[in-house]
C-alpha atoms as a printed R data frame, in Angstrom:
   type eleno elety resid chain resno       x       y      z
1  ATOM     1    CA   MET     A     1 -12.831   8.827  8.600
2  ATOM     2    CA   LYS     A     2 -11.186   6.847  4.688
3  ATOM     3    CA   VAL     A     3  -9.007   6.493  2.053
4  ATOM     4    CA   ILE     A     4 -10.018   8.217 -0.731
5  ATOM     5    CA   SER     A     5  -7.041   7.863 -2.416
6  ATOM     6    CA   SER     A     6  -3.651   5.982 -2.080
7  ATOM     7    CA   ARG     A     7   0.045   6.505 -3.984
8  ATOM     8    CA   ILE     A     8   2.555   3.949 -3.399
9  ATOM     9    CA   THR     A     9   6.672   5.039 -4.600
10 ATOM    10    CA   GLU     A    10   8.387   3.355 -6.666
11 ATOM    11    CA   GLN     A    11   9.699  -0.027 -6.382
12 ATOM    12    CA   PRO     A    12  13.346  -1.005 -5.501
13 ATOM    13    CA   LYS     A    13  15.833  -1.954 -8.296
14 ATOM    14    CA   SER     A    14  18.275  -2.637 -6.314
15 ATOM    15    CA   LEU     A    15  18.855  -4.124 -3.561
16 ATOM    16    CA   PHE     A    16  19.583  -0.885 -1.443
17 ATOM    17    CA   ASP     A    17  16.841   1.034 -2.735
18 ATOM    18    CA   PRO     A    18  14.208   2.179 -0.822
19 ATOM    19    CA   LEU     A    19  11.278  -0.475  0.280
20 ATOM    20    CA   PRO     A    20   8.081   0.808 -1.359
21 ATOM    21    CA   GLN     A    21   6.046   3.316  0.690
22 ATOM    22    CA   VAL     A    22   2.252   3.315  0.353
23 ATOM    23    CA   PHE     A    23   0.309   6.648  1.309
24 ATOM    24    CA   VAL     A    24  -3.522   7.791  1.823
25 ATOM    25    CA   THR     A    25  -5.779  10.715  0.772
26 ATOM    26    CA   LEU     A    26  -8.791  10.272  3.877
27 ATOM    27    CA   GLU     A    27 -12.082  11.825  2.934
28 ATOM    28    CA   ASN     A    28 -10.507  15.101  4.949
29 ATOM    29    CA   GLY     A    29  -8.171  16.030  2.019
30 ATOM    30    CA   VAL     A    30  -5.170  15.342  3.789
31 ATOM    31    CA   GLU     A    31  -2.413  12.751  2.903
32 ATOM    32    CA   GLN     A    32  -0.998  10.792  5.564
33 ATOM    33    CA   PHE     A    33   2.047   8.086  5.335
34 ATOM    34    CA   LEU     A    34   0.965   4.395  6.040
35 ATOM    35    CA   PHE     A    35   3.151   2.365  5.803
36 ATOM    36    CA   ASP     A    36   6.059   0.561  3.621
37 ATOM    37    CA   TYR     A    37   6.942  -3.179  3.144
38 ATOM    38    CA   TYR     A    38   9.289  -5.577  1.668
39 ATOM    39    CA   PRO     A    39   8.269  -6.496 -2.327
40 ATOM    40    CA   ASP     A    40   9.158  -9.566 -2.680
41 ATOM    41    CA   GLU     A    41   6.948 -10.275  0.118
42 ATOM    42    CA   ILE     A    42   3.826  -9.233 -0.281
43 ATOM    43    CA   SER     A    43   2.214  -6.780 -3.051
44 ATOM    44    CA   PHE     A    44  -0.213  -3.557 -2.902
45 ATOM    45    CA   THR     A    45  -2.392  -1.989 -5.194
46 ATOM    46    CA   PRO     A    46  -3.150   1.840 -5.025
47 ATOM    47    CA   ASN     A    47  -7.087   0.468 -5.713
48 ATOM    48    CA   GLU     A    48  -6.893  -1.640 -3.435
49 ATOM    49    CA   LEU     A    49  -6.573   0.648 -0.263
50 ATOM    50    CA   ILE     A    50  -9.962   3.159 -1.276
51 ATOM    51    CA   GLY     A    51 -12.940   2.510  1.243
52 ATOM    52    CA   LEU     A    52 -10.707   1.862  4.161
53 ATOM    53    CA   THR     A    53  -9.714   2.837  7.156
54 ATOM    54    CA   ILE     A    54  -5.936   4.187  7.966
55 ATOM    55    CA   ASP     A    55  -7.129   0.553 10.931
56 ATOM    56    CA   GLU     A    56  -8.374  -1.266  7.574
57 ATOM    57    CA   CYS     A    57  -5.345  -0.924  5.962
58 ATOM    58    CA   ARG     A    58  -2.671  -1.432  8.371
59 ATOM    59    CA   HIS     A    59  -5.077  -5.124  8.776
60 ATOM    60    CA   LEU     A    60  -4.506  -5.557  5.651
61 ATOM    61    CA   LYS     A    61  -1.074  -4.802  4.863
62 ATOM    62    CA   PHE     A    62  -0.826  -7.516  8.765
63 ATOM    63    CA   LYS     A    63  -3.139 -10.138  7.165
64 ATOM    64    CA   LYS     A    64  -0.915 -10.279  3.849
65 ATOM    65    CA   ASP     A    65   2.634  -9.970  5.909
66 ATOM    66    CA   LYS     A    66   1.081 -13.586  7.931
67 ATOM    67    CA   GLN     A    67  -0.044 -15.403  5.206
68 ATOM    68    CA   PHE     A    68   3.360 -14.350  3.992
69 ATOM    69    CA   LEU     A    69   4.955 -15.349  6.964
70 ATOM    70    CA   THR     A    70   2.612 -19.261  7.537
71 ATOM    71    CA   HIS     A    71   3.051 -20.577  3.943
72 ATOM    72    CA   CYS     A    72   6.627 -19.416  3.566
73 ATOM    73    CA   ASP     A    73   9.344 -21.799  2.660
74 ATOM    74    CA   CYS     A    74  11.327 -19.192  5.027
75 ATOM    75    CA   GLY     A    75  14.093 -21.703  7.251
76 ATOM    76    CA   ASP     A    76  13.927 -20.652 11.201
77 ATOM    77    CA   LEU     A    77  11.247 -17.580 11.810
78 ATOM    78    CA   SER     A    78  11.724 -17.834 15.434
79 ATOM    79    CA   LEU     A    79  13.802 -14.013 15.485
80 ATOM    80    CA   LEU     A    80  10.849 -12.618 14.427
81 ATOM    81    CA   HIS     A    81   9.184 -12.653 17.382
82 ATOM    82    CA   ASN     A    82  10.671  -9.258 17.959
83 ATOM    83    CA   ILE     A    83   9.566  -7.242 14.984
84 ATOM    84    CA   LYS     A    84   7.624  -5.186 15.382
85 ATOM    85    CA   ILE     A    85   4.996  -4.092 12.735
86 ATOM    86    CA   LYS     A    86   4.399  -0.023 11.681
């Protein structure tokens, strides 16, 4: 089933504000929480998710995370092996 619309919650204004959350509406009309993300690392627009499946949306997040982690000057990333992607 494909995404027909999506919405992203407000970007954080301070350090302790919640992360932006991505919600999508599928072809059957059901809205579903998809993921949250760190906006200082990656970004999304609602339109880039339309027409994708849930799996394709999650893979897009994975690709953006991987791109950030492999091309950033982040120091020692050896501790990241225990992190699970939603």
